[in-house]
MDTraj code that builds the backbone (N, CA, C; nanometers):
import mdtraj as md
import numpy as np

residues = "UNK UNK UNK UNK UNK UNK UNK UNK UNK UNK UNK UNK UNK UNK UNK UNK UNK UNK UNK UNK UNK UNK UNK UNK UNK UNK UNK UNK UNK UNK UNK UNK UNK UNK UNK UNK UNK UNK UNK UNK UNK UNK UNK UNK UNK UNK UNK UNK UNK UNK UNK UNK UNK UNK UNK UNK UNK UNK UNK UNK UNK UNK UNK UNK UNK UNK UNK UNK UNK".split()
xyz = np.array([
    [-1.8917, 25.8321, 21.3568],
    [-1.9095, 25.7045, 21.2898],
    [-1.8472, 25.7065, 21.1509],
    [-1.8608, 25.8168, 21.0803],
    [-1.8042, 25.8270, 20.9461],
    [-1.6524, 25.8231, 20.9520],
    [-1.5966, 25.8862, 21.0538],
    [-1.4507, 25.8865, 21.0676],
    [-1.3997, 25.7450, 21.0961],
    [-1.4677, 25.6702, 21.1807],
    [-1.4301, 25.5325, 21.2092],
    [-1.4369, 25.4478, 21.0828],
    [-1.5417, 25.4662, 21.0048],
    [-1.5567, 25.3933, 20.8798],
    [-1.4408, 25.4258, 20.7854],
    [-1.4035, 25.5521, 20.7775],
    [-1.2933, 25.5932, 20.6898],
    [-1.1616, 25.5316, 20.7349],
    [-1.1377, 25.5265, 20.8642],
    [-1.0139, 25.4678, 20.9166],
    [-1.0108, 25.3181, 20.8886],
    [-1.1212, 25.2504, 20.9111],
    [-1.1267, 25.1067, 20.8857],
    [-1.1093, 25.0762, 20.7360],
    [-1.1702, 25.1571, 20.6519],
    [-1.1574, 25.1386, 20.5077],
    [-1.0135, 25.1609, 20.4630],
    [-0.9481, 25.2627, 20.5159],
    [-0.8084, 25.2897, 20.4817],
    [-0.7184, 25.1748, 20.5268],
    [-0.7432, 25.1209, 20.6443],
    [-0.6637, 25.0091, 20.6943],
    [-0.6827, 24.8859, 20.6071],
    [-0.8056, 24.8596, 20.5675],
    [-0.8314, 24.7434, 20.4822],
    [-0.7642, 24.7597, 20.3474],
    [-0.7727, 24.8774, 20.2886],
    [-0.7080, 24.9009, 20.1594],
    [-0.5570, 24.8867, 20.1691],
    [-0.4999, 24.9323, 20.2778],
    [-0.3546, 24.9195, 20.2968],
    [-0.3146, 24.7727, 20.3078],
    [-0.3922, 24.6937, 20.3824],
    [-0.3613, 24.5512, 20.3962],
    [-0.3772, 24.4775, 20.2631],
    [-0.4796, 24.5112, 20.1853],
    [-0.4995, 24.4468, 20.0556],
    [-0.3855, 24.4820, 19.9607],
    [-0.3432, 24.6069, 19.9649],
    [-0.2332, 24.6501, 19.8784],
    [-0.1055, 24.5759, 19.9149],
    [-0.0783, 24.5622, 20.0437],
    [0.0416, 24.4904, 20.0883],
    [0.0331, 24.3434, 20.0507],
    [-0.0852, 24.2872, 20.0598],
    [-0.1049, 24.1471, 20.0218],
    [-0.0795, 24.1248, 19.8737],
    [-0.1242, 24.2180, 19.7904],
    [-0.1006, 24.2068, 19.6461],
    [0.0476, 24.2168, 19.6142],
    [0.1164, 24.3103, 19.6827],
    [0.2614, 24.3246, 19.6595],
    [0.3350, 24.1980, 19.6998],
    [0.2947, 24.1391, 19.8125],
    [0.3584, 24.0168, 19.8600],
    [0.3329, 23.9025, 19.7624],
    [0.2119, 23.8918, 19.7118],
    [0.1791, 23.7858, 19.6160],
    [0.2588, 23.8041, 19.4874],
    [0.2704, 23.9291, 19.4400],
    [0.3478, 23.9567, 19.3187],
    [0.4941, 23.9213, 19.3383],
    [0.5484, 23.9536, 19.4538],
    [0.6891, 23.9227, 19.4834],
    [0.7112, 23.7717, 19.4909],
    [0.6160, 23.7006, 19.5482],
    [0.6279, 23.5549, 19.5579],
    [0.6233, 23.4915, 19.4194],
    [0.5355, 23.5423, 19.3323],
    [0.5274, 23.4907, 19.1957],
    [0.6572, 23.5150, 19.1205],
    [0.7144, 23.6335, 19.1360],
    [0.8397, 23.6665, 19.0684],
    [0.9532, 23.5800, 19.1207],
    [0.9553, 23.5533, 19.2500],
    [1.0610, 23.4709, 19.3084],
    [1.0505, 23.3264, 19.2612],
    [0.9295, 23.2765, 19.2439],
    [0.9130, 23.1370, 19.2010],
    [0.9549, 23.1190, 19.0563],
    [0.9537, 23.2241, 18.9756],
    [0.9914, 23.2162, 18.8344],
    [1.1387, 23.2473, 18.8136],
    [1.2081, 23.2885, 18.9165],
    [1.3450, 23.3357, 18.9026],
    [1.4390, 23.2270, 18.8519],
    [1.4264, 23.1031, 18.8944],
    [1.5173, 22.9965, 18.8546],
    [1.4909, 22.9418, 18.7160],
    [1.3754, 22.9704, 18.6581],
    [1.3433, 22.9138, 18.5277],
    [1.4342, 22.9676, 18.4185],
    [1.4814, 23.0893, 18.4295],
    [1.5718, 23.1446, 18.3300],
    [1.7039, 23.0702, 18.3339],
    [1.7533, 23.0402, 18.4520],
    [1.8784, 22.9672, 18.4657],
    [1.8653, 22.8278, 18.4058],
    [1.7565, 22.7604, 18.4318],
    [1.7340, 22.6273, 18.3769],
    [1.7300, 22.6325, 18.2254],
    [1.6643, 22.7329, 18.1710],
    [1.6563, 22.7471, 18.0259],
    [1.7948, 22.7691, 17.9668],
    [1.8765, 22.8505, 18.0310],
    [2.0118, 22.8742, 17.9810],
    [2.0957, 22.7466, 17.9848],
    [2.0817, 22.6683, 18.0893],
    [2.1560, 22.5429, 18.0994],
    [2.1135, 22.4472, 17.9886],
    [1.9841, 22.4371, 17.9629],
    [1.9366, 22.3489, 17.8561],
    [1.9876, 22.3930, 17.7198],
    [1.9877, 22.5231, 17.6936],
    [2.0411, 22.5726, 17.5667],
    [2.1908, 22.5442, 17.5558],
    [2.2643, 22.5600, 17.6637],
    [2.4085, 22.5327, 17.6619],
    [2.4346, 22.3855, 17.6324],
    [2.3572, 22.2960, 17.6930],
    [2.3732, 22.1527, 17.6670],
    [2.3404, 22.1216, 17.5213],
    [2.2359, 22.1824, 17.4673],
    [2.1989, 22.1595, 17.3273],
    [2.3093, 22.2077, 17.2335],
    [2.3658, 22.3241, 17.2595],
    [2.4726, 22.3775, 17.1746],
    [2.5951, 22.2871, 17.1817],
    [2.6302, 22.2397, 17.2998],
    [2.7447, 22.1490, 17.3128],
    [2.7204, 22.0178, 17.2386],
    [2.6001, 21.9655, 17.2435],
    [2.5681, 21.8418, 17.1730],
    [2.5792, 21.8619, 17.0215],
    [2.5272, 21.9718, 16.9720],
    [2.5355, 22.0006, 16.8283],
    [2.6812, 22.0186, 16.7863],
    [2.7588, 22.0895, 16.8678],
    [2.9007, 22.1088, 16.8367],
    [2.9731, 21.9745, 16.8343],
    [2.9415, 21.8859, 16.9270],
    [3.0029, 21.7524, 16.9288],
    [2.9695, 21.6729, 16.8039],
    [2.8458, 21.6820, 16.7589],
    [2.8048, 21.6107, 16.6372],
    [2.8787, 21.6652, 16.5156],
    [2.8904, 21.7977, 16.5064],
    [2.9603, 21.8596, 16.3937],
    [3.1081, 21.8207, 16.3951],
    [3.1703, 21.8238, 16.5111],
    [3.3119, 21.7872, 16.5212],
    [3.3320, 21.6406, 16.4821],
    [3.2450, 21.5531, 16.5264],
    [3.2561, 21.4108, 16.4907],
    [3.2394, 21.3916, 16.3398],
    [3.1472, 21.4653, 16.2785],
    [3.1259, 21.4529, 16.1341],
    [3.2472, 21.5038, 16.0570],
    [3.3046, 21.6143, 16.1000],
    [3.4228, 21.6692, 16.0316],
    [3.5410, 21.5740, 16.0473],
    [3.5603, 21.5194, 16.1641],
    [3.6716, 21.4249, 16.1854],
    [3.6548, 21.3008, 16.0987],
    [3.5326, 21.2487, 16.0904],
    [3.5080, 21.1309, 16.0070],
    [3.5356, 21.1617, 15.8602],
    [3.4937, 21.2797, 15.8150],
    [3.5172, 21.3196, 15.6755],
    [3.6669, 21.3343, 15.6481],
    [3.7388, 21.3983, 15.7390],
    [3.8840, 21.4191, 15.7203],
    [3.9559, 21.2841, 15.7208],
    [3.9189, 21.1941, 15.8092],
    [3.9815, 21.0613, 15.8119],
    [3.9529, 20.9847, 15.6832],
    [3.8324, 20.9958, 15.6322],
    [3.7969, 20.9273, 15.5069],
    [3.8776, 20.9845, 15.3908],
    [3.8911, 21.1151, 15.3848],
    [3.9692, 21.1779, 15.2785],
    [4.1175, 21.1450, 15.2931],
    [4.1692, 21.1402, 15.4142],
    [4.3087, 21.1052, 15.4354],
    [4.3338, 20.9597, 15.3965],
    [4.2400, 20.8720, 15.4227],
    [4.2523, 20.7314, 15.3830],
    [4.2505, 20.7159, 15.2316],
    [4.1769, 20.8029, 15.1639],
    [4.1706, 20.7964, 15.0174],
    [4.3016, 20.8422, 14.9549],
    [4.3776, 20.9255, 15.0221],
    [4.5051, 20.9757, 14.9688],
    [4.6140, 20.8693, 14.9731],
    [4.6102, 20.7761, 15.0636],
    [4.7147, 20.6748, 15.0779],
    [4.7066, 20.5690, 14.9778],
])
top = md.Topology()
chain = top.add_chain()
for i, resn in enumerate(residues, 1):
    res = top.add_residue(resn, chain, resSeq=i)
    for name in ("N", "CA", "C"):
        top.add_atom(name, md.element.get_by_symbol(name[0]), res)
traj = md.Trajectory(xyz[None], top)
């Protein structure tokens, strides 16, 4: 009886361990795309800021060029 109990306990522990590993892997997989989304958002923000800076510099240069004429 003790041997049967030990075998059943070992089987249950093995199944619980496998279940935890599977749950951890599923959690990691669900978070995998969030890094890509974050990088895309940062890239869009940097491009928007660069566009604003370029527009401001062009406006300033045009204003200064108009003052020279």
